[in-house]
C-alpha positions as CSV (number, residue, x, y, z in Angstrom):
1,X,-15.6,16.3,-11.9
2,X,-18.5,15.0,-9.1
3,X,-21.2,17.6,-8.1
4,X,-24.1,17.5,-5.4
5,X,-25.3,20.3,-8.0
6,X,-25.5,17.6,-11.0
7,X,-27.9,14.5,-10.2
8,X,-26.1,12.3,-9.7
9,X,-26.5,8.3,-10.9
10,X,-25.7,4.8,-9.5
11,X,-22.5,3.8,-9.2
12,X,-22.0,1.0,-12.1
13,X,-19.8,-1.2,-9.7
14,X,-21.9,-1.3,-6.5
15,X,-25.6,0.3,-7.8
16,X,-25.3,2.6,-4.4
17,X,-26.0,6.6,-4.8
18,X,-22.8,8.5,-5.4
19,X,-21.9,11.7,-2.8
20,X,-18.8,14.0,-3.5
21,X,-16.7,12.6,-1.0
22,X,-15.1,9.7,-2.7
23,X,-16.7,9.7,-6.5
24,X,-13.7,9.2,-9.3
25,X,-14.3,11.2,-13.0
26,X,-12.9,9.4,-15.4
27,X,-11.2,10.8,-18.1
28,X,-14.4,8.8,-20.3
29,X,-16.4,11.3,-18.6
30,X,-18.0,8.0,-16.2
31,X,-18.1,8.4,-12.3
32,X,-18.0,5.6,-9.9
33,X,-17.1,5.5,-6.7
34,X,-13.1,6.1,-5.8
35,X,-12.7,3.4,-4.8
36,X,-15.4,0.8,-6.3
37,X,-13.1,2.2,-9.3
38,X,-9.4,1.6,-7.2
39,X,-10.7,-2.4,-6.1
40,X,-11.7,-2.5,-10.5
41,X,-8.5,-1.4,-11.4
42,X,-6.6,-4.6,-10.0
43,X,-8.9,-6.8,-11.8
44,X,-8.4,-8.4,-15.4
45,X,-9.3,-6.5,-17.4
46,X,-9.1,-3.2,-14.5
47,X,-6.7,-0.5,-17.3
48,X,-10.2,0.1,-18.8
49,X,-13.7,1.7,-18.4
50,X,-16.6,-0.3,-17.2
51,X,-18.9,1.1,-19.0
52,X,-17.7,2.1,-22.9
53,X,-14.2,0.2,-22.2
54,X,-11.8,3.3,-23.2
55,X,-8.6,3.0,-21.7
56,X,-8.2,4.1,-17.5
57,X,-5.2,5.4,-17.8
58,X,-4.8,4.8,-14.4
59,X,-1.4,3.1,-12.3
60,X,-1.5,-0.7,-12.1
61,X,0.7,-0.5,-8.6
62,X,0.6,2.0,-6.0
63,X,3.0,3.1,-3.2
64,X,2.1,1.8,-0.2
65,X,5.1,2.5,1.6
66,X,5.0,5.8,4.5
67,X,5.7,9.0,2.9
């Protein structure tokens, strides 16, 4: 969980500061901007954490149809 009370590091993907809004914490504990890790998920190695290579268990397909 991302919190402003913790000192957050820059996003390892884009290197910009991470804040509460749009923050994603993976099961391995690494934090990224939601949009950065979402885009990473669609790359060739997107099924693993860019830092530790742990399986992210993210869906490969996102349903973009209206609810």
